[in-house]
TINUBA-78291 format. One line per 8 residues: number of its first residue (from 0); for each residue x, y, z of N, C-alpha, C. Coordinates in pm, 1 decimal. Layout:
N
NUM) X Y Z X Y Z X Y Z | ...
//
This chain:
156
0) 1092.2 14211.7 8045.1 1220.5 14238.5 8067.5 1256.9 14356.6 7977.3 | 1331.2 14448.0 8041.9 1372.9 14582.1 7956.1 1508.0 14546.3 7904.1 | 1525.1 14590.9 7786.0 1664.3 14579.3 7716.1 1727.4 14716.9 7717.8 | 1860.9 14714.0 7714.0 1933.1 14846.4 7706.0 1905.1 14905.4 7564.0 | 1917.6 15045.3 7558.7 1876.1 15110.7 7438.1 1914.9 15057.3 7316.5 | 2046.3 15031.2 7285.6 2098.6 14986.1 7160.3 2046.3 14851.1 7122.1 | 2013.3 14767.0 7234.3 1959.4 14634.6 7199.6 1815.2 14635.5 7152.7 | 1759.1 14746.9 7164.4 1612.6 14758.3 7105.7 1620.3 14724.6 6961.2
8) 1712.2 14775.3 6898.7 1727.7 14765.3 6752.0 1799.7 14640.1 6697.6 | 1853.1 14565.9 6798.7 1921.9 14444.0 6757.1 1835.2 14331.2 6734.6 | 1803.3 14305.3 6601.7 1699.7 14214.3 6563.9 1745.9 14070.7 6544.7 | 1871.8 14047.1 6555.5 1923.6 13907.6 6522.4 1860.8 13804.1 6610.1 | 1852.1 13829.2 6741.5 1799.4 13730.2 6827.4 1647.6 13707.4 6821.4 | 1579.0 13800.3 6753.2 1430.0 13782.8 6744.0 1400.5 13673.6 6645.2 | 1488.5 13652.8 6541.2 1456.4 13540.5 6451.5 1332.6 13568.3 6355.5 | 1300.9 13691.3 6331.7 1187.8 13726.9 6253.9 1234.0 13780.3 6113.0
16) 1164.2 13748.6 6007.6 1207.8 13812.1 5871.2 1169.1 13959.0 5863.7 | 1225.2 14027.6 5780.7 1191.9 14169.1 5766.4 1038.5 14184.0 5733.8 | 979.1 14292.8 5785.9 834.1 14312.4 5765.2 767.3 14363.5 5890.0 | 639.9 14366.5 5872.7 558.0 14419.1 5977.2 572.2 14353.8 6111.5 | 582.2 14215.4 6117.9 596.6 14148.3 6242.5 723.0 14187.4 6317.5 | 835.8 14208.2 6239.8 959.8 14252.2 6301.4 946.0 14394.8 6360.4 | 891.2 14485.7 6281.3 855.6 14618.1 6326.7 777.6 14615.1 6457.9 | 676.0 14530.8 6457.3 589.5 14527.7 6586.8 671.1 14477.2 6703.3
24) 758.0 14386.8 6684.3 847.5 14329.7 6791.7 935.7 14435.4 6849.7 | 990.9 14516.2 6761.3 1083.9 14628.4 6794.7 1003.4 14735.9 6866.1 | 883.1 14764.2 6815.2 796.3 14866.5 6873.0 758.3 14819.0 7024.8 | 743.6 14692.0 7049.9 723.6 14645.0 7185.8 839.4 14661.3 7269.0 | 961.9 14642.8 7218.0 1080.7 14668.7 7287.4 1091.6 14819.0 7327.3 | 1051.1 14905.2 7229.6 1047.1 15047.0 7264.4 951.8 15081.9 7371.6 | 837.2 15021.0 7373.6 737.6 15038.2 7482.4 793.1 14997.5 7613.9 | 865.8 14876.0 7619.7 920.7 14831.4 7747.2 1034.0 14926.0 7796.5
32) 1109.8 14968.1 7702.8 1222.1 15059.9 7732.9 1164.6 15186.5 7791.2 | 1059.5 15239.0 7720.5 987.7 15367.6 7763.1 935.1 15358.3 7898.0 | 862.7 15242.5 7933.5 799.5 15239.3 8054.1 903.3 15237.2 8169.0 | 1022.8 15179.2 8146.8 1121.3 15174.6 8252.8 1189.3 15309.4 8270.0 | 1218.1 15388.2 8158.9 1296.8 15506.5 8176.2 1214.6 15636.6 8161.4 | 1084.6 15634.6 8144.2 1011.5 15765.3 8124.4 1022.5 15855.7 8239.5 | 1030.7 15818.3 8359.1 1036.1 15895.3 8475.5 1179.0 15959.1 8486.0 | 1274.2 15885.7 8457.6 1415.8 15936.1 8468.0 1454.0 16032.3 8350.3
40) 1413.3 15996.6 8231.6 1452.9 16072.3 8114.4 1329.3 16100.4 8031.7 | 1238.3 16180.9 8074.1 1113.8 16211.3 8007.4 1124.0 16270.6 7873.0 | 1221.8 16363.8 7842.1 1232.6 16426.1 7714.1 1284.4 16323.7 7616.4 | 1386.0 16240.1 7645.2 1448.1 16138.1 7565.1 1345.1 16029.8 7528.3 | 1268.8 15989.7 7629.3 1164.2 15892.7 7600.2 1049.6 15943.1 7507.1 | 1012.9 16059.6 7532.6 912.4 16129.6 7453.9 962.3 16136.6 7299.9 | 1087.8 16175.8 7285.4 1146.4 16167.3 7146.2 1141.7 16037.4 7091.0 | 1183.8 15932.7 7158.2 1188.8 15801.6 7107.9 1040.6 15753.4 7074.9
48) 948.5 15782.9 7150.6 809.3 15744.8 7121.7 746.7 15810.4 7001.4 | 786.7 15943.2 6995.6 740.7 16025.3 6882.2 800.7 15986.8 6746.0 | 922.4 15948.0 6745.7 993.1 15912.5 6617.8 991.1 15752.4 6595.1 | 912.5 15675.7 6666.5 920.5 15529.6 6659.1 896.1 15480.2 6518.4 | 811.3 15542.7 6443.3 787.5 15501.2 6295.3 913.5 15522.2 6215.4 | 970.2 15634.1 6229.2 1094.6 15657.9 6147.1 1210.8 15570.8 6196.2 | 1215.4 15543.9 6325.1 1333.3 15453.6 6383.5 1314.4 15307.7 6336.3 | 1194.5 15264.9 6299.8 1176.0 15129.4 6260.8 1142.7 15104.8 6110.4
56) 1146.0 15212.5 6034.1 1105.4 15201.9 5895.2 1210.7 15097.2 5825.3 | 1333.7 15103.1 5852.2 1425.3 15013.5 5788.5 1409.1 14879.1 5802.8 | 1332.0 14834.5 5902.4 1301.0 14693.1 5931.2 1223.2 14626.5 5829.0 | 1154.9 14696.7 5737.6 1083.9 14646.4 5625.3 1165.2 14602.1 5510.8 | 1282.5 14652.4 5498.7 1367.2 14628.6 5398.2 1451.7 14497.1 5415.6 | 1515.7 14443.3 5316.2 1583.8 14312.9 5324.9 1684.1 14326.7 5442.3 | 1701.2 14208.7 5505.4 1791.0 14209.5 5629.1 1935.2 14246.4 5603.1 | 1982.0 14214.7 5475.2 2119.6 14244.2 5448.7 2136.5 14389.5 5427.4
64) 2039.6 14482.0 5424.3 2051.2 14616.7 5410.5 2039.2 14695.3 5549.5 | 1992.7 14623.9 5653.3 1962.6 14698.1 5783.1 2076.8 14772.8 5833.7 | 2201.7 14718.1 5837.9 2312.6 14786.5 5899.7 2348.4 14914.7 5818.2 | 2328.9 14910.2 5682.0 2361.6 15028.0 5600.4 2258.5 15132.4 5601.3 | 2123.5 15098.7 5598.1 2026.7 15203.0 5586.5 1979.1 15259.0 5721.4 | 2011.8 15200.6 5828.9 1960.9 15252.0 5958.0 2042.2 15368.4 6004.7 | 2157.9 15401.1 5931.8 2239.7 15516.6 5971.2 2208.8 15625.4 5880.3 | 2225.5 15751.4 5933.5 2185.8 15865.0 5858.9 2266.1 15905.3 5735.4
72) 2391.1 15863.1 5735.1 2473.0 15907.3 5620.7 2418.7 15843.3 5494.4 | 2384.6 15705.9 5492.6 2333.2 15647.9 5376.6 2192.4 15725.1 5341.2 | 2113.4 15739.6 5437.6 1980.6 15808.3 5413.2 2002.4 15945.1 5356.6 | 2098.2 16029.3 5406.1 2119.0 16159.8 5351.1 2169.7 16150.0 5216.1 | 2247.5 16062.1 5175.6 2307.2 16048.1 5045.4 2198.3 16014.4 4952.4 | 2104.4 15919.2 4995.0 1989.4 15888.8 4910.5 1895.1 16005.8 4891.3 | 1871.7 16074.7 4993.9 1787.7 16207.0 4985.1 1847.7 16298.8 4895.4 | 1977.3 16324.2 4902.3 2050.5 16414.6 4815.8 2034.1 16373.5 4667.4
80) 2054.5 16239.1 4639.2 2041.8 16196.9 4500.4 1895.2 16205.5 4443.3 | 1791.7 16186.2 4538.5 1659.3 16202.7 4493.5 1634.4 16356.1 4466.6 | 1675.9 16441.5 4554.1 1661.5 16587.4 4524.1 1719.8 16630.2 4396.3 | 1842.8 16581.5 4365.6 1909.2 16617.6 4244.5 1833.3 16571.5 4123.1 | 1760.2 16455.7 4128.3 1679.2 16417.7 4019.4 1554.1 16490.7 4006.4 | 1500.0 16520.8 4124.6 1367.1 16586.5 4117.8 1378.4 16730.0 4051.0 | 1498.9 16800.5 4089.5 1517.5 16936.3 4031.2 1513.0 16934.9 3874.5 | 1560.7 16822.0 3824.2 1553.8 16819.4 3671.6 1414.6 16794.3 3625.1
88) 1333.2 16711.9 3700.5 1200.2 16685.4 3650.9 1105.7 16805.4 3678.7 | 1125.3 16867.0 3792.2 1035.8 16984.5 3830.3 911.7 16948.1 3888.9 | 824.3 16878.5 3822.6 681.5 16836.3 3880.0 650.4 16703.5 3831.5 | 605.1 16619.0 3920.1 565.8 16486.3 3894.3 428.4 16476.7 3835.0 | 403.1 16404.9 3727.8 263.3 16391.9 3679.1 167.8 16315.9 3767.7 | 218.8 16237.5 3856.0 136.8 16158.5 3956.6 216.3 16099.4 4063.2 | 152.0 16033.5 4154.9 210.8 15971.6 4265.7 298.7 15856.5 4221.1 | 251.5 15772.5 4122.7 324.4 15656.3 4083.0 461.8 15694.9 4027.9
96) 466.8 15798.1 3953.4 595.8 15839.6 3902.4 692.9 15885.7 4005.4 | 640.6 15948.9 4114.3 732.2 15978.7 4233.0 781.6 15857.8 4302.7 | 694.1 15761.2 4319.2 728.5 15633.5 4391.8 831.7 15557.8 4298.4 | 806.5 15553.5 4172.2 904.2 15492.5 4078.0 1038.2 15548.2 4079.1 | 1045.9 15688.4 4087.8 1176.5 15750.9 4104.4 1247.5 15717.1 4223.0 | 1171.0 15717.2 4338.0 1229.7 15681.5 4466.0 1283.2 15549.2 4466.4 | 1210.5 15452.0 4407.7 1260.6 15313.8 4405.5 1378.4 15295.2 4306.3 | 1381.9 15374.6 4204.8 1495.4 15369.0 4111.2 1622.7 15402.0 4181.9
104) 1616.1 15522.7 4264.9 1728.5 15557.4 4342.8 1772.5 15458.3 4433.2 | 1673.5 15398.6 4522.4 1702.1 15285.9 4605.3 1759.1 15170.6 4543.2 | 1705.9 15137.8 4426.7 1755.5 15020.1 4351.5 1907.7 15044.8 4305.6 | 1932.4 15149.2 4258.8 2064.8 15182.5 4222.0 2156.1 15183.8 4339.8 | 2115.3 15240.0 4457.4 2191.7 15236.0 4578.7 2221.1 15100.9 4615.8 | 2113.0 15020.4 4610.3 2129.0 14868.0 4658.6 2233.4 14787.9 4573.7 | 2247.4 14826.6 4453.3 2338.5 14748.2 4358.5 2467.7 14810.8 4343.5 | 2485.1 14944.3 4372.3 2610.2 15012.4 4330.3 2691.1 15068.0 4445.2
112) 2643.9 15086.7 4568.5 2714.7 15153.4 4670.4 2796.2 15056.0 4751.4 | 2910.9 15095.3 4803.5 2999.2 15003.4 4872.8 2925.4 14958.6 5004.9 | 2949.6 14837.1 5046.1 2885.8 14777.5 5154.3 2748.5 14729.2 5147.7 | 2700.4 14732.1 5030.8 2561.9 14687.5 5002.3 2570.4 14562.5 4910.6 | 2497.0 14459.6 4961.0 2483.7 14339.1 4882.7 2328.9 14314.9 4870.5 | 2285.4 14258.2 4771.5 2143.9 14228.6 4740.0 2133.9 14090.3 4698.4 | 2056.8 14012.9 4780.7 2033.6 13876.2 4739.8 1904.7 13870.5 4650.8 | 1891.6 13765.1 4579.0 1767.5 13751.7 4501.0 1642.5 13762.3 4595.6
120) 1649.5 13715.2 4710.1 1538.1 13727.7 4808.3 1512.3 13875.7 4835.0 | 1623.7 13945.5 4863.1 1619.6 14091.2 4899.6 1550.5 14164.9 4773.5 | 1598.3 14134.1 4656.7 1540.4 14203.9 4534.9 1389.6 14172.6 4525.3 | 1348.4 14052.9 4555.4 1205.4 14012.7 4546.2 1131.0 14102.3 4645.9 | 1195.2 14108.2 4771.9 1125.4 14188.1 4879.4 1102.7 14335.3 4846.4 | 1216.0 14393.6 4783.2 1207.9 14530.8 4744.4 1098.3 14549.9 4630.2 | 1087.6 14458.9 4546.0 993.1 14469.0 4440.8 854.8 14453.3 4497.2 | 831.3 14363.5 4597.3 701.9 14353.7 4658.2 663.8 14479.9 4740.7
128) 765.9 14544.7 4804.0 736.5 14670.3 4870.1 694.0 14779.6 4766.4 | 762.8 14789.1 4657.7 725.0 14872.5 4550.0 579.3 14858.3 4507.0 | 545.2 14732.3 4484.9 417.1 14701.1 4428.6 315.2 14733.9 4527.7 | 336.8 14709.0 4655.3 242.1 14742.0 4756.9 227.6 14892.2 4778.3 | 338.5 14968.8 4755.6 317.8 15117.5 4760.9 235.4 15171.0 4640.0 | 264.5 15112.5 4530.0 190.0 15156.1 4404.4 42.1 15112.2 4404.6 | 19.4 14997.4 4456.1 -117.6 14942.1 4445.5 -156.9 14887.8 4591.2 | -182.9 14975.2 4684.0 -223.2 14922.0 4823.8 -351.9 14856.5 4833.3
136) -357.6 14759.8 4917.3 -486.6 14692.7 4934.5 -578.0 14779.1 5015.2 | -705.2 14745.0 5021.6 -805.6 14824.4 5090.7 -773.0 14843.3 5240.3 | -702.7 14728.9 5292.2 -664.9 14750.0 5434.8 -554.4 14847.2 5462.5 | -477.1 14871.4 5362.6 -367.6 14974.2 5379.4 -406.3 15111.6 5349.2 | -525.2 15138.0 5291.5 -565.8 15274.5 5252.7 -607.2 15346.8 5379.6 | -567.8 15467.5 5389.8 -611.8 15543.8 5507.9 -727.9 15638.7 5455.5 | -845.7 15611.9 5524.9 -949.1 15699.4 5486.3 -976.4 15815.0 5584.3 | -971.3 15938.1 5523.0 -990.0 16054.8 5600.2 -1138.9 16095.5 5601.2
144) -1179.8 16127.7 5722.9 -1317.4 16166.2 5735.1 -1341.2 16303.5 5679.8 | -1456.3 16327.7 5608.7 -1477.7 16468.8 5565.0 -1492.8 16564.2 5674.1 | -1457.1 16687.5 5655.0 -1457.3 16793.2 5760.5 -1607.2 16804.7 5803.3 | -1635.6 16838.2 5931.3 -1761.6 16859.2 5987.0 -1796.9 17001.9 5967.0 | -1930.4 17028.0 5945.7 -1971.5 17170.8 5919.7 -1994.7 17232.6 6060.1 | -1948.8 17352.5 6073.5 -1961.9 17426.6 6206.3 -2053.9 17541.3 6172.6 | -2153.8 17556.9 6246.0 -2246.0 17670.5 6225.0 -2195.6 17787.7 6311.6 | -2193.5 17898.9 6244.7 -2150.5 18025.6 6306.8 -2257.1 18103.3 6368.3
152) -2388.8 18054.7 6357.7 -2499.5 18122.7 6415.9 -2521.8 18079.4 6555.7 | -2576.5 18162.0 6631.1 -2610.5 18131.4 6772.0 -2719.3 18021.7 6778.8 | -2700.1 17934.3 6869.5 -2809.9 17834.8 6881.9 -2921.4 17890.4 6953.1 | -3040.4 17865.7 6912.6 -3154.3 17931.2 6976.4 -3199.0 17854.5 7111.2
//
């Protein structure tokens, strides 16, 4: 059954907690929507399928944050605050310091901006996300194959 566009991202009726399973459920809704409308609106469906990772990233965060962080105004303010802090630092000594700064900005946003509430469960979830980013498991690590050598000589 195909759902209307805005209902793709309405997760209340799914009854799933935030995380990968919720992301996968919404991704299936995106696929259903795309299969129905791809012939009528090919450019819009292509854009939806191309940006599906960005469109569902907020579903990993605590449920009480979904309505605030899925809109671009909140995201742009967070990016602006992060850029302001990075200008002062100049260059990060490592990846973990960059992740720590990003989470510090998000943590402050979660506790200090209007319209944001954070429950103890939400704080634990944010901390688990931070830990997973800083120390990924082997299953989360993306291994890139080494480049293959190409011979420029003619084959005999």
